[in-house]
C-alpha positions in Angstrom: 0.0 0.0 0.0 2.7 2.5 -0.8 1.6 6.1 -1.1 3.7 8.6 -3.0 2.9 12.3 -3.1 4.8 14.9 -5.1 4.2 18.7 -4.7 6.1 20.9 -7.1 6.1 24.4 -8.4 6.6 23.2 -11.9 3.7 24.1 -14.2 1.7 21.1 -15.4 -1.6 20.7 -17.2 -4.0 18.3 -15.3 -3.4 15.7 -18.0 0.3 15.8 -17.5 -0.2 15.5 -13.7 -2.3 12.3 -14.3 0.3 10.9 -16.7 3.2 11.5 -14.2 1.1 10.0 -11.4 0.6 6.8 -13.5 4.3 6.6 -14.4 5.2 7.0 -10.7 2.9 4.2 -9.8 4.8 1.8 -12.1 8.2 3.1 -10.8 7.1 2.7 -7.1 5.8 -0.8 -7.8 9.1 -1.8 -9.3 11.3 -0.2 -6.6 9.3 -1.5 -3.7 8.5 -4.9 -5.1 4.8 -4.4 -4.5 2.0 -4.9 -7.0 1.0 -1.7 -8.9 -2.6 -2.5 -7.8 -1.6 -1.5 -4.3 0.3 1.7 -5.2 -1.3 5.2 -4.8 0.4 8.3 -6.2 -0.5 11.9 -6.2 1.1 14.7 -8.2 0.3 18.3 -7.6 2.0 20.8 -9.9 1.7 24.6 -9.9 2.2 24.9 -6.1 3.5 28.0 -4.5 6.8 26.4 -3.4 10.0 28.1 -2.6 13.3 26.5 -1.8 16.4 28.3 -0.7 14.7 31.6 -1.2 14.0 30.9 -4.9 11.0 29.7 -6.9 13.1 27.8 -9.3 11.9 24.3 -10.0 11.7 22.3 -6.7 9.7 19.4 -5.2 8.6 18.0 -1.9 7.9 14.3 -1.9 6.4 12.0 0.7 6.7 8.2 0.5 4.7 6.2 3.0 4.6 2.4 3.0 4.2 -0.5 5.3 7.5 -2.3 5.7 9.6 0.6 4.3 13.2 -0.2 5.3 15.6 2.6 6.3 18.4 0.9 4.4 16.4 1.2 1.1 15.9 5.0 1.4 19.1 6.1 -0.3 18.4 4.1 -3.4 14.7 5.2 -3.4 15.9 8.8 -3.1 18.2 8.3 -6.0 15.5 6.8 -8.2 12.8 9.3 -7.3 15.2 12.3 -7.9 16.3 10.8 -11.3 12.6 10.5 -12.3 11.9 14.1 -11.3 15.0 15.4 -13.2 13.9 13.5 -16.3 10.2 14.1 -16.3 9.9 17.5 -14.7 13.3 19.1 -14.9 13.5 19.5 -11.2 17.2 19.4 -10.1 17.8 16.7 -7.5 19.4 19.2 -5.2 16.1 21.0 -5.0 14.1 17.9 -3.9 13.2 17.0 -0.3 11.8 13.5 0.4 10.1 12.4 3.5 10.1 8.6 4.1 7.7 7.0 6.5 7.4 3.3 7.5 3.8 2.8 8.5 2.5 0.4 11.2 0.1 -1.9 9.4 -2.4 -1.5 12.3 -2.5 2.3 11.8 -3.3 2.2 8.1 -6.8 1.5 6.8 -8.2 0.1 3.6 -11.5 -1.5 2.5 -13.2 -0.8 5.9 -10.5 -2.3 8.0 -6.7 -2.0 8.6 -3.8 -4.0 7.2 -3.0 -5.3 10.7 
């Protein structure tokens, strides 16, 4: 049940946001080894986002998942940044990523929890 959220100040039409969200679903499925049917992604462009006192392209990313390992975060960061550079031209040194390992009893789906 990974959830990835990207907020960026890069201008995107809604159709581009949707396409990027779908591409991120596939990427997260591959990186985390979880079926794409369980991956949820959200992309929000056109945000009022400043980094380092500048409104140059930047992004804030949140990745939440049950069973997320701290040791995997450097490789996940590398892959997410590479994606943002390629797809949105956001330099990797202008990306913050928040990683959260979720307790399965504290995450709900389908009227229950995963625990």
